TORDO-967061 format. One record per residue (C-alpha): residue number from 1; residue in one letter; x, y, z. Coordinates in steps of 0.2 Angstrom, whole numbers. Layout:
N
torlo->NUM; bator->A; c1->X; c2->Y; c3->Z
...
This chain:
251
torlo->1; bator->M; c1->201; c2->-285; c3->171
torlo->2; bator->N; c1->209; c2->-273; c3->160
torlo->3; bator->I; c1->210; c2->-256; c3->169
torlo->4; bator->Q; c1->215; c2->-242; c3->157
torlo->5; bator->T; c1->217; c2->-224; c3->160
torlo->6; bator->L; c1->208; c2->-209; c3->151
torlo->7; bator->E; c1->215; c2->-191; c3->150
torlo->8; bator->T; c1->200; c2->-180; c3->149
torlo->9; bator->P; c1->199; c2->-162; c3->142
torlo->10; bator->S; c1->202; c2->-154; c3->159
torlo->11; bator->G; c1->218; c2->-166; c3->162
torlo->12; bator->R; c1->211; c2->-177; c3->175
torlo->13; bator->R; c1->216; c2->-194; c3->173
torlo->14; bator->I; c1->201; c2->-206; c3->173
torlo->15; bator->A; c1->203; c2->-225; c3->176
torlo->16; bator->Y; c1->191; c2->-236; c3->169
torlo->17; bator->E; c1->186; c2->-252; c3->160
torlo->18; bator->H; c1->176; c2->-254; c3->145
torlo->19; bator->L; c1->169; c2->-271; c3->138
torlo->20; bator->A; c1->165; c2->-270; c3->120
torlo->21; bator->G; c1->149; c2->-278; c3->115
torlo->22; bator->D; c1->129; c2->-274; c3->108
torlo->23; bator->G; c1->121; c2->-258; c3->113
torlo->24; bator->P; c1->116; c2->-249; c3->120
torlo->25; bator->A; c1->131; c2->-249; c3->130
torlo->26; bator->I; c1->129; c2->-250; c3->151
torlo->27; bator->A; c1->137; c2->-235; c3->160
torlo->28; bator->F; c1->139; c2->-238; c3->179
torlo->29; bator->L; c1->142; c2->-221; c3->188
torlo->30; bator->G; c1->146; c2->-225; c3->208
torlo->31; bator->G; c1->142; c2->-214; c3->222
torlo->32; bator->F; c1->150; c2->-202; c3->234
torlo->33; bator->K; c1->168; c2->-208; c3->238
torlo->34; bator->S; c1->166; c2->-225; c3->232
torlo->35; bator->D; c1->174; c2->-233; c3->217
torlo->36; bator->M; c1->170; c2->-246; c3->203
torlo->37; bator->T; c1->177; c2->-260; c3->214
torlo->38; bator->G; c1->159; c2->-260; c3->223
torlo->39; bator->T; c1->149; c2->-274; c3->222
torlo->40; bator->K; c1->135; c2->-268; c3->210
torlo->41; bator->A; c1->148; c2->-262; c3->198
torlo->42; bator->I; c1->157; c2->-280; c3->199
torlo->43; bator->Y; c1->138; c2->-287; c3->196
torlo->44; bator->L; c1->134; c2->-277; c3->181
torlo->45; bator->R; c1->151; c2->-280; c3->174
torlo->46; bator->E; c1->149; c2->-299; c3->176
torlo->47; bator->Y; c1->130; c2->-298; c3->169
torlo->48; bator->A; c1->134; c2->-287; c3->153
torlo->49; bator->R; c1->149; c2->-299; c3->150
torlo->50; bator->A; c1->137; c2->-313; c3->150
torlo->51; bator->K; c1->126; c2->-305; c3->140
torlo->52; bator->G; c1->138; c2->-300; c3->128
torlo->53; bator->R; c1->133; c2->-280; c3->130
torlo->54; bator->E; c1->145; c2->-266; c3->129
torlo->55; bator->F; c1->151; c2->-260; c3->147
torlo->56; bator->L; c1->160; c2->-244; c3->156
torlo->57; bator->R; c1->165; c2->-243; c3->173
torlo->58; bator->F; c1->175; c2->-229; c3->180
torlo->59; bator->D; c1->182; c2->-220; c3->194
torlo->60; bator->Y; c1->178; c2->-203; c3->196
torlo->61; bator->S; c1->192; c2->-191; c3->199
torlo->62; bator->G; c1->198; c2->-191; c3->217
torlo->63; bator->H; c1->191; c2->-208; c3->218
torlo->64; bator->G; c1->197; c2->-226; c3->215
torlo->65; bator->Q; c1->212; c2->-226; c3->204
torlo->66; bator->S; c1->210; c2->-210; c3->195
torlo->67; bator->S; c1->222; c2->-196; c3->197
torlo->68; bator->E; c1->217; c2->-180; c3->210
torlo->69; bator->D; c1->214; c2->-178; c3->228
torlo->70; bator->F; c1->195; c2->-181; c3->233
torlo->71; bator->E; c1->193; c2->-165; c3->243
torlo->72; bator->D; c1->197; c2->-155; c3->228
torlo->73; bator->G; c1->183; c2->-162; c3->218
torlo->74; bator->C; c1->165; c2->-157; c3->218
torlo->75; bator->I; c1->148; c2->-163; c3->207
torlo->76; bator->G; c1->153; c2->-153; c3->192
torlo->77; bator->D; c1->170; c2->-161; c3->189
torlo->78; bator->W; c1->163; c2->-178; c3->193
torlo->79; bator->A; c1->149; c2->-176; c3->180
torlo->80; bator->E; c1->162; c2->-168; c3->170
torlo->81; bator->D; c1->172; c2->-185; c3->172
torlo->82; bator->A; c1->157; c2->-195; c3->166
torlo->83; bator->I; c1->154; c2->-185; c3->151
torlo->84; bator->A; c1->172; c2->-185; c3->146
torlo->85; bator->A; c1->172; c2->-205; c3->150
torlo->86; bator->I; c1->155; c2->-208; c3->140
torlo->87; bator->S; c1->158; c2->-197; c3->126
torlo->88; bator->A; c1->177; c2->-204; c3->123
torlo->89; bator->L; c1->175; c2->-223; c3->126
torlo->90; bator->T; c1->156; c2->-227; c3->121
torlo->91; bator->K; c1->146; c2->-226; c3->103
torlo->92; bator->G; c1->129; c2->-224; c3->102
torlo->93; bator->K; c1->116; c2->-224; c3->115
torlo->94; bator->V; c1->120; c2->-227; c3->133
torlo->95; bator->I; c1->110; c2->-234; c3->147
torlo->96; bator->L; c1->115; c2->-224; c3->162
torlo->97; bator->V; c1->115; c2->-233; c3->179
torlo->98; bator->G; c1->118; c2->-221; c3->193
torlo->99; bator->S; c1->119; c2->-225; c3->211
torlo->100; bator->S; c1->117; c2->-212; c3->225
torlo->101; bator->M; c1->126; c2->-198; c3->220
torlo->102; bator->G; c1->129; c2->-207; c3->203
torlo->103; bator->G; c1->110; c2->-204; c3->203
torlo->104; bator->W; c1->112; c2->-185; c3->201
torlo->105; bator->I; c1->127; c2->-187; c3->189
torlo->106; bator->A; c1->117; c2->-197; c3->178
torlo->107; bator->L; c1->104; c2->-183; c3->178
torlo->108; bator->L; c1->116; c2->-171; c3->173
torlo->109; bator->V; c1->125; c2->-181; c3->159
torlo->110; bator->A; c1->106; c2->-184; c3->153
torlo->111; bator->R; c1->105; c2->-165; c3->152
torlo->112; bator->A; c1->122; c2->-163; c3->144
torlo->113; bator->M; c1->121; c2->-175; c3->130
torlo->114; bator->P; c1->102; c2->-181; c3->129
torlo->115; bator->E; c1->105; c2->-188; c3->111
torlo->116; bator->R; c1->117; c2->-202; c3->118
torlo->117; bator->I; c1->104; c2->-208; c3->131
torlo->118; bator->A; c1->94; c2->-223; c3->127
torlo->119; bator->G; c1->86; c2->-224; c3->146
torlo->120; bator->L; c1->92; c2->-222; c3->165
torlo->121; bator->V; c1->91; c2->-233; c3->181
torlo->122; bator->G; c1->92; c2->-223; c3->198
torlo->123; bator->I; c1->97; c2->-233; c3->212
torlo->124; bator->A; c1->93; c2->-224; c3->229
torlo->125; bator->S; c1->96; c2->-208; c3->217
torlo->126; bator->A; c1->103; c2->-192; c3->229
torlo->127; bator->P; c1->101; c2->-179; c3->218
torlo->128; bator->D; c1->104; c2->-160; c3->227
torlo->129; bator->F; c1->111; c2->-169; c3->241
torlo->130; bator->T; c1->124; c2->-157; c3->246
torlo->131; bator->E; c1->111; c2->-144; c3->247
torlo->132; bator->D; c1->96; c2->-154; c3->254
torlo->133; bator->S; c1->105; c2->-167; c3->263
torlo->134; bator->M; c1->122; c2->-160; c3->269
torlo->135; bator->W; c1->118; c2->-141; c3->271
torlo->136; bator->A; c1->101; c2->-144; c3->276
torlo->137; bator->S; c1->107; c2->-152; c3->290
torlo->138; bator->F; c1->122; c2->-143; c3->297
torlo->139; bator->D; c1->119; c2->-132; c3->311
torlo->140; bator->A; c1->125; c2->-114; c3->313
torlo->141; bator->S; c1->143; c2->-119; c3->321
torlo->142; bator->Q; c1->146; c2->-131; c3->307
torlo->143; bator->R; c1->141; c2->-119; c3->294
torlo->144; bator->K; c1->152; c2->-107; c3->303
torlo->145; bator->V; c1->168; c2->-119; c3->302
torlo->146; bator->L; c1->165; c2->-124; c3->285
torlo->147; bator->A; c1->164; c2->-103; c3->280
torlo->148; bator->E; c1->180; c2->-101; c3->289
torlo->149; bator->K; c1->191; c2->-115; c3->287
torlo->150; bator->G; c1->182; c2->-122; c3->269
torlo->151; bator->R; c1->181; c2->-140; c3->275
torlo->152; bator->L; c1->170; c2->-148; c3->287
torlo->153; bator->E; c1->176; c2->-167; c3->294
torlo->154; bator->L; c1->159; c2->-177; c3->297
torlo->155; bator->P; c1->159; c2->-194; c3->304
torlo->156; bator->S; c1->156; c2->-211; c3->290
torlo->157; bator->E; c1->147; c2->-227; c3->293
torlo->158; bator->Y; c1->155; c2->-233; c3->278
torlo->159; bator->S; c1->174; c2->-228; c3->283
torlo->160; bator->H; c1->186; c2->-226; c3->298
torlo->161; bator->E; c1->191; c2->-210; c3->290
torlo->162; bator->P; c1->179; c2->-194; c3->291
torlo->163; bator->Y; c1->169; c2->-186; c3->277
torlo->164; bator->V; c1->178; c2->-171; c3->271
torlo->165; bator->I; c1->165; c2->-158; c3->266
torlo->166; bator->T; c1->172; c2->-143; c3->257
torlo->167; bator->N; c1->165; c2->-127; c3->252
torlo->168; bator->R; c1->166; c2->-128; c3->236
torlo->169; bator->L; c1->158; c2->-144; c3->235
torlo->170; bator->I; c1->144; c2->-135; c3->244
torlo->171; bator->E; c1->145; c2->-120; c3->234
torlo->172; bator->D; c1->146; c2->-129; c3->216
torlo->173; bator->G; c1->133; c2->-141; c3->221
torlo->174; bator->R; c1->121; c2->-125; c3->222
torlo->175; bator->N; c1->124; c2->-124; c3->202
torlo->176; bator->R; c1->120; c2->-140; c3->198
torlo->177; bator->L; c1->104; c2->-144; c3->206
torlo->178; bator->V; c1->91; c2->-153; c3->197
torlo->179; bator->L; c1->77; c2->-153; c3->206
torlo->180; bator->R; c1->73; c2->-133; c3->207
torlo->181; bator->S; c1->71; c2->-131; c3->187
torlo->182; bator->P; c1->60; c2->-143; c3->172
torlo->183; bator->L; c1->69; c2->-159; c3->172
torlo->184; bator->S; c1->64; c2->-168; c3->155
torlo->185; bator->L; c1->68; c2->-187; c3->155
torlo->186; bator->P; c1->61; c2->-190; c3->137
torlo->187; bator->F; c1->69; c2->-209; c3->138
torlo->188; bator->P; c1->64; c2->-225; c3->151
torlo->189; bator->V; c1->68; c2->-223; c3->168
torlo->190; bator->R; c1->67; c2->-235; c3->182
torlo->191; bator->L; c1->70; c2->-228; c3->198
torlo->192; bator->L; c1->73; c2->-240; c3->212
torlo->193; bator->Q; c1->72; c2->-234; c3->231
torlo->194; bator->G; c1->73; c2->-246; c3->247
torlo->195; bator->T; c1->63; c2->-242; c3->264
torlo->196; bator->A; c1->77; c2->-245; c3->274
torlo->197; bator->D; c1->89; c2->-232; c3->268
torlo->198; bator->E; c1->95; c2->-222; c3->281
torlo->199; bator->D; c1->107; c2->-209; c3->268
torlo->200; bator->V; c1->92; c2->-206; c3->256
torlo->201; bator->D; c1->75; c2->-206; c3->263
torlo->202; bator->V; c1->61; c2->-211; c3->250
torlo->203; bator->S; c1->52; c2->-194; c3->249
torlo->204; bator->V; c1->69; c2->-192; c3->240
torlo->205; bator->A; c1->64; c2->-204; c3->227
torlo->206; bator->L; c1->45; c2->-198; c3->227
torlo->207; bator->R; c1->50; c2->-179; c3->225
torlo->208; bator->L; c1->60; c2->-184; c3->209
torlo->209; bator->L; c1->46; c2->-194; c3->203
torlo->210; bator->D; c1->35; c2->-180; c3->204
torlo->211; bator->H; c1->47; c2->-168; c3->198
torlo->212; bator->A; c1->54; c2->-174; c3->182
torlo->213; bator->T; c1->43; c2->-176; c3->165
torlo->214; bator->G; c1->43; c2->-189; c3->153
torlo->215; bator->D; c1->33; c2->-203; c3->147
torlo->216; bator->D; c1->40; c2->-218; c3->155
torlo->217; bator->I; c1->46; c2->-215; c3->173
torlo->218; bator->R; c1->43; c2->-229; c3->186
torlo->219; bator->L; c1->47; c2->-230; c3->205
torlo->220; bator->T; c1->49; c2->-247; c3->213
torlo->221; bator->L; c1->50; c2->-246; c3->232
torlo->222; bator->V; c1->59; c2->-261; c3->239
torlo->223; bator->K; c1->53; c2->-264; c3->259
torlo->224; bator->G; c1->67; c2->-267; c3->269
torlo->225; bator->A; c1->82; c2->-263; c3->258
torlo->226; bator->D; c1->96; c2->-252; c3->263
torlo->227; bator->H; c1->107; c2->-238; c3->253
torlo->228; bator->R; c1->120; c2->-250; c3->247
torlo->229; bator->F; c1->106; c2->-260; c3->239
torlo->230; bator->S; c1->118; c2->-275; c3->235
torlo->231; bator->E; c1->109; c2->-290; c3->243
torlo->232; bator->P; c1->107; c2->-305; c3->229
torlo->233; bator->A; c1->86; c2->-299; c3->227
torlo->234; bator->N; c1->91; c2->-281; c3->224
torlo->235; bator->L; c1->107; c2->-283; c3->214
torlo->236; bator->A; c1->93; c2->-295; c3->202
torlo->237; bator->L; c1->81; c2->-280; c3->202
torlo->238; bator->I; c1->94; c2->-269; c3->195
torlo->239; bator->R; c1->97; c2->-283; c3->182
torlo->240; bator->K; c1->78; c2->-282; c3->179
torlo->241; bator->A; c1->77; c2->-264; c3->177
torlo->242; bator->I; c1->92; c2->-262; c3->164
torlo->243; bator->H; c1->81; c2->-275; c3->154
torlo->244; bator->S; c1->67; c2->-265; c3->155
torlo->245; bator->V; c1->75; c2->-251; c3->150
torlo->246; bator->T; c1->83; c2->-259; c3->136
torlo->247; bator->M; c1->67; c2->-266; c3->129
torlo->248; bator->A; c1->57; c2->-250; c3->130
torlo->249; bator->A; c1->73; c2->-242; c3->122
torlo->250; bator->K; c1->71; c2->-254; c3->107
torlo->251; bator->G; c1->53; c2->-250; c3->106
């Protein structure tokens, strides 16, 4: 694996791997506190290599092998990282594959550079989660701690270390919300959502489906699938979704 580093216009150093191949390129956008070594990212890398497809995976700043501290980052920074990486490292049309928070990032990228987007695959997409999941779930004492200390520690089932939620993450997230204003997705979109997902409720996928406008937007609910969406059958569904978007984009 050839991991390289890109310096963004903001001065952050983003670790990435890029595979040359046929378009449209597949760009994988990971989740909150995840990195490009996860099961889905590696599976898609091998899928792209086998098919001779252009592929990009990377770590947002504060994640994985990239520069900066996680606690200093926010949705806007990570969307900037994605836009910078896709702009600098790929050519032509791109299919965005966003997992969890990456689904929100993908929507922000699509809004910023619609002319580059061939299609989008969302996996347990979590648009607006800093507001609708985090902030909405905080009680009065937690909101007070966040306001006074600028940070709040939450337990994580995915790590021994707690999630640190900063006031900057919450406030910046409010400036990046996509479900409160028109959301045009004028390209093929495939949304995948597990019914056993304890982090992103099925209602989020249904809300996104209802809110977005576009001629080719489809949602697949997968009974029993959890938030990781990494079982072999789930990975096969991601592959099929990418193929469906690719075929639809090519007309």
